[in-house]
N, C-alpha and C positions, 0 to 999 in steps of 0.2 A: 668601157664595158659594152660588150655586144650581147644584146638580148635576142634570143631566137624565138620567133613566133611561127608556129606550125602553119604550113600552107599545103595545098593539095599536091605539091611537088613530091617526087619520090623521096622517101625518108632517107635514103642513102645520101642524098644531096646535102643533108644537114651535117653529115660526118665525113669530111673529105679524106680522112685517114682512118686506119684501123684503130679500134679501141684497145687500150692496154688492159691487162688482166684485172687490175685493181681499180679501174674506173667504175664509178657508180653513175648510171644514167637515170636521171629523174625526169619523168614527164609530169609537168605540173600545170594546174589551171592558170590561165593568164592573169587572174586577179591576185596571184601570189608572187608576182615578180619581185617586189621589193623585199619581202620577208625571206623568200627562198634564196635570193642573192646574198642576204646577210648570213643565212645559215651555211650556204656554200662557202663563202669566204672564211667563216670561222672554222669550219671543218677542214677545209683545204689547208689552212695555216697550221692546224693542230696535229695533223697526221699524214701518213703516206697515201691514204686513199683519196682520190680526186673525184669531185662531183661534177658532172656535166648536166646542165639544165636545158630542157626543151619545153617551151611554153605554147599554149594554144587553148582552145575551148575544150572543156572536159570531154565532150562527145567526140570531137575530132581526134583527140589524143587516144581515146579508147578504141576508135576505129583503126588508128594506126597500129596500136598494139595487136589488134585482131589480125592485121595483115602481116605481122611479123616484125614490127619495129623493135629495136633492141633496148627496151626499157627494163630497168631493174625495180624501180619504184614508181608508182602512179599515185598522184595526188589530185583528187577530184573535188569539185565544188558541189557535187550532187551525188548522193549515195547510189542512185539508180545505175550510174555508169560503172560503179564498182560491182554492183549486183550483176550487171551485164557480163563483166569479165570473169567473175567467179563462176557463173553458170557455165561458162565455156572452158573452165579450168585454166584460164589465162592469168588469174590472180588468185592469191592464196587466202581463202576464207579464214584460216586459223590465225592470221596476223594482221588483219585489217583493223584500223583504229581511227576513231574520230580525234583529230588533233586540235581543231578550233572551229568557231562558228562566226557568222557574219550577219549583217543587216542589209537591206536594200533601201535606197533613198531616191528621191526625185531631185534632179539637179537642173540648173540652168547656168548659162554663162555668167561669169563674175561681172561682165560688162552689161548684162541685161538688167536695166533699172525698172522694168515693168513690175508694178506692185500687185498685180492681180494674183491673189492667193490660190493655192491648190486647196480645194474644199472637197474632201472625199464624199461628202453627203450630196454633192451636185456633180460637178465635173471640172476638168481643167481646160475646157475649151477657151475661156477668156485668155488664159496664159499662152496657149498655142497660137491664138489668132486664126486668121482665115487660111493661111498657107503653111503654118509651122508644122514641123515634124517632131515626133517623139522617138528619140534614139534608144534602142535596147538590143540586147543580144537576141539572136534568132531563137525563138522559143522551141524550135524543133530539136536543138541539141546544145544550146548554150545555157548553162544553169541559171545565170542572172536573168536571162530572158524567160526561162521557165517560171522562176519565182515571180518575175514582174507580171507575166500573163496571169498567174494565179491570183496575185493581189488585185489586178484590175478586174478580173472576173468576180472576185469576192465583193468588189465595190460596185459591180454592175456597169463598168465602163468599157470592158474589152470590146464588145460588139460595136460600141459607138466610135471607138478610136483605133481599132486594130488596122484599119486601112490607112491611117496616118502615121504609122510607125516606120522608122528607118531601121531595119533589122541588120545586125552586123554579125561577123563570124566569131567574135569574142567580145567580152565586156569592155576591154580596153579600147576597142575601136568605137564603141558607143560613147565612151568618155571623150574620145578625140573629136567626135562630131560636135559635141556640145562645146568643147573648148574652142573650136574653130568657128563657132557660131553657125554651123551648117544645120544644126537641129536646135530648136528652141528649148526643148526639155529632154531629159534623158533619165533612164532608170539604170543605176549602177550600184555596186556595193559601196557601203559606207567607207570601207578602207580605201577604195579608189578615189572617192570624192575628197577625202581629207588630205590626200597626197598632192592634189592639184590646186594651185592658187588661181587657176583660170576658171574655176567653177564655184558655185555656191550651192549649198543644200537648201532646197525649198521645204522639204518635209521628209521625215523618216516613216516608212510604211510600218504599220503595226505588225508584229510577228504573227499574230493570229490570222492574218490575211493570206498567208502562204505557208507552204511546208517549211519545217525547220531548215535553216541554211547551215548544213554541217559539211565540213571538209574532211574527207577520209583519205588516209594514206594506206597503201597496201603494197606488198611485194608481189611481183609477178611470179608465175610458176617456175621461172628459170633464174630467180634472184640469186646473186652470189653472196657469200657470207658477209662481205663488207657491207652490202646493201642492207642486210638484216641488222647490222650494227647501227646504220644510219636510221633505220626505221625505229629502233628503240630510242634513239636520241630525239626523234621528232615527238615522242610522247613524254619527254623529260621536262623537269622544272626549268632547266636552262633554256630550252627551246620555247617554253611558255612565256618567258620574259621577252623574247623577241617577238612573239605573236602579239602580245599586249602593246609593245612599242609601236607596232604598225596598225593598231586599232582593232585587231581581231578579238573575239570574245573567247575566253578560256575558263573552264569550270574550275 
């Protein structure tokens, strides 16, 4: 299975051939790779409409849609990017929906035997050590990074440790840095952490420390009818079972 992570390359390079009329192109936050792969496989097997998935940070995907990328549905890990597209009439305000939510956690490598605990009433300096880095998504456009910065600011730690962050282009890359031992700690989604045997969760950030982590799905202004059917499915009980299977929170 080939997973497509969005890069600054021209979007046309992601699609070497023309899209057929019934293809549904979904731009989805990188943290949804496993669950959206399950949904694509189930839907592709059930009917004639085929789903194509493009993954990346929510902000980068929104910018690609803004420049004309051929997306039918956009799934963002931060509602501000859906707001951004709807203000420009590039996404449809009338059918946006929250499909699930998530949590952010502090992780370290599974091989890291350091027992220094993260204590939000003090700091995590002892865990980082003198030269260690904290991996996280770029808080300028990666939602997991935005939530992480909010949590650290709430704890009074951002100004102390922002210069020691290793900021990545999406949350999966932050996870990879910790998996490889290139960063001592990382802030990622709970759903990413539980999928990897190479990291362990140090602590879960209290939800009151940051804005609610809501994933929204929305059709673009040019969505085809098949895409609207998929959007309805994303809000269904059948889809909710898959969300829970992968650790997402569903009301």
